[in-house]
N, C-alpha and C positions, 0 to 999 in steps of 0.2 A: 384498653389496648392502645399502644402508642401509634400515632399516625405517622406514616412515612414522610420524610422531609420532601418538600417541594423541589423540583429540579431547579438548577441555577437560573435558567431563563425565566421561569415563572416568578422567582423571588425578585429578579430585577424588574420585570414588568409590574409586579405589585408595588414595588417601591416608587417607580416612576408614576404609577397611577395615584399613589398616596400624595405625591407632590401636586398632582393636578387637583385632587379632591380638596387639598388644604389651601388651594389658591396660589401656591408658589409658582405654578405654571398656568397661565391664563390661556383661553382660546386664541389661537394664532401664534403663541410663543413656540419657538423651536424646542424640541425635546433633545436630550443627549443623543448624539449621532452614534453609529455603531463603533467608530473609532474611540469616541469619548467613553462609551460603555466599557470597551476592552481595557481602557486605562483606569477608569474609576472602580470597576468591580473585579478587574484582574481575570477576565474570562476570554475565551477564544472569540474570533470574529463570528463564527457560526452561531455561538450562543447569543451574542449581541443582536445578530440579525433575527434570530428566533424570538427574542424578547419584543423587538419592535413589531415583528409580524403579528404576534399575539395581540399587542395593543391595537394594531390597525384592524384586525379582525373583530375586535371587541368595540370598535368605534371610538376609542379613546383618542387616537391620533389619526392623521391623514397625511398623505404625501402631496406636497405642492411642488410641481416642476420648477427647477431653478432656485428653490428655497430650501427644501429638505422636509423632514418630518416635523409636523407642528401639532399642537393640541387642537382637536376637533371642537367645533361649536356644539353645545348641547342640542340634542334632538328635540323637536317640538312637534305637536300634532300637524302643524301646517307645513312641516318639512319632512324629508325622507332622506335616507342614505342611499346614494347611487353606487351600487357595487361595481358597475362598469368603470366609472371614473374615479371612485374612491373619494368623492366630494359630496358634501351635503348641499341640497338644493331644494327649491320650491317644487311642490308636486306638479304644478302646471308646467314647469320648465325642465322636468327631469329628462324627457326624451332629447331635448336640445342639448343638454349638458352631456348626456350619454354620447350623442353624435360628436360633440366637440372632443370628448375623451378619446373616441376612436380615431378622429382626425389627428389628434396630437401624437399618436404613436404610429401613424402611417398605415393603419389597418393591419398591424402585426398580429400574428398568432403565436402561441407557445411553440407549435411545431416549426414554424419558420425560424424562430430564435434558436431552437435546439439545432436545427440543420446548419444554421450559420455558425454557431459555436463549433460544430464538428469541422466545418470547412476551415475555420481559423486555426483550431488545434492541429488538424492534419497538416496544414501548410507551415505553421509557425511554432508549434509546440504548445503544451499546456501552460508553460510559464508565461507565454505571451498573451494568454487568454485573459480578458477582463470584460466586465459589462460594457465599459466604454469602447473597447475594441470591437465587440460584437455589434454594438449600436452603430458604429461607424459603417458597418456593412449595409445598413439601411438608411444612413444619412439622418439619423435621429439622435436625440440625447439619450444617455444611459437611463434616465428616469423613465423613458417610454418602455424599457424592457421590464421594469419592476411592476408594471401593470399585469404582467403575465408570469414572471419568474421572481420568486422572493429574494434570491441571492445568487452569487456566483456558485456557491456550494451546491445549491439545488440545480442550477443550470448544468454543472458538470455531471451530476448524478443522472439527470435526464439524458444528457449526451451519451453517457456510457451505456445506459439501458437501450437507447435508440440504436447504438452501434451494434449491439448484440442482436437486434431485430433483423439485421442484414443477413445473418447466418441462414443458410438453406441446407438442412440436413439431407443426406442422400436417401432416395427412395428407389428400390427397397433398402431398408437399413440393414447393416451387417448383423448376422445372427449371433455369432460367437461373442463372448464377453470381451475377449482381447481385441478382436477386430473392431468392436463398437467403441471401446475406450480409445484405441488408436485413432479411429476416425474422428471422435469428438475432440481429441487433443489437436489434431491437424486442422480442424475447423477453427479452433481458437487461435492457433498459430497464424493462419492466414488472415484472420480478423485483426490480430495485433500488427501484422505487417502493413495492412491497409490503414490502420489507425495507430501509429507508433506511441502516442501518448496514453493509450488505453491500458496497456499492461502495467505501466508505472503508477497509474491511478488506483488500480485495484489493490485491496488490502486483504491479507489473510487473517491478521489479528483483529481487525475491525471491519468485518465484511459489510458491504453496502447492500441495502435492500433493492435488488434489481430483478424483477420477475423474469425478464427475457434471458438474462444470464443464468438464472437458476434453472430455467427450462432447458437450456443447453446441457447443463450438468446432469439434470435428471435423465435426459436422453442418452448421454454418454454412459451412465452407470446402469442403464435399464436391463442389461443382460447379466449383471453380476448377481448370483444367487447364493443363498445359504449363509449370508453375512448378517450379523446383528447390526442395528442402526449405527452404533458408534464406530464399529470397524468399517462399515460401508462409507461413512462420512470421511474417515481418515484416508481411505483409498482415494476418494474423490478429490479431497483437498490436496493430498500429496501430488496427484497428477496435475491438478490445476496450478499448483505452485511451481512445479517444474516448468510448465509452459509459460506462465506469467513471468517468472524470474528470468528465464532465458530471453524472452521477448522484450524485457525491459531494455536490453541492449540496443534495440532499434531506436528508441528515443535518445539513449546515451550517445549513440553514434551520430545522430542528426544534430544534437546540440553541440557535440564536439566539432562537427564540420562547420556549423554556423560560427562557432567561436574562433576556429583556427583557419578556416578557409580551405582546408584540405580534406579530401575524402579518405576512406580507409586505406586505399592503396598508396596514396601520396604520403599519408602519415607513416605507414609502415616503412616506406622507402626512406623517409627522413630519419626514422629511428634505427635504420639498418646498421650504421657504423657503431652506434652505442651497443647494440646487441652483439655485434661481432667481437667487440672488446670484452664483453662479459663472458661470452661463450668461449673465447680464446683462452680463458684462465684454466679451463679444464675442470672447474668445480661444479659444473652443471651438465652431467652426461645425458640426462633425459632431454633437456632442451637442445643440446647439441645434436642429438639423434634426428631431430626434425628440421634442423637448420637448412638443409638443402631441398626440402620439399616445396611443392607448389604453394602459392599464397592461399589458395582455396582449400588446402588440406584440412584446416581447422577454421570453421566459420560458425556463425550463430546457427545456421541450418544444420551443420554436421553435429554441433553440440546438442541441439534439440532432438535430432533423430537418434543419436547414440544414447542420450539420457532416457528418452522415451522407451527404447527397446530394453534397456537394463531395468527400468522401473517395472515394465510389464513382465519381464523375466522373474523378478522378485515377487511380484504380486501373484504370479502363477502358482508359486509354491503354496501360498495361503489359500487362494481361491479354489484351486483344483484339489488341494488337500482337504478343504472343508467339504467339497462336493463328493469326494471319495468316502469321507467319513459318514 
């Protein structure tokens, strides 16, 4: 029976290890960086990071602050691998090396790094987030963060799941399926308002493994009965996508304000003359009909609530029809 092909990161790790075994890379030599791997193997940064992480976990390489990832020295009976610092050291000096490792990263923890990442993304947006930027929050080098988080991709995933942990579902929970789904949607909406970067990060086509986010969706759908699993999942994802896609406007609006220096009202005022010329042509009667309305007549909030109500109206035909049958 034909064996399945190894994933790309594994093939890359095996090829780098082969260079080490062949003596092309000696202990202390720098191995290809993640950027070099993306160029040489034509893979994404996440795949390159995963390859180096695998080699590090296997003891083939180690991270040296200020230098990069280098080939580790072969282990011997008189030496051991210190998982805290990621360095090989004599057994008698292991505790001291472990202490130095903790001092080097300022006593950081993964939780502290995740919370700092959330603060940066909330204030400056996800595009501004980097390991270097988060490290600056603690006054340490970015290498100190890698002792606790393997990559920026892992950090953002942990940040997103931690954000969903902030959600507090109402007690008692709504009994009816429609009230429960509406409540779950509004909990997501407020979460995205607090963390504008979160909605844009989530993906429908490539969902991320986030237990806390999944728990909220489970709660939201708990009162829908009589559905087969595929239909139930379609209902859940359709609702999620409406909330997520509309809430992506929070981050879009913030980025636009940072770029232009104008908030939404100032921008609309600046665009007013151009819209008046367009509407004056008479070719756009629908738009002309709302031309004199208040600026808050159509907002992200009204779009969310209108879309939510219409989605639930449509779902009622299916859910209540199945229940009747």
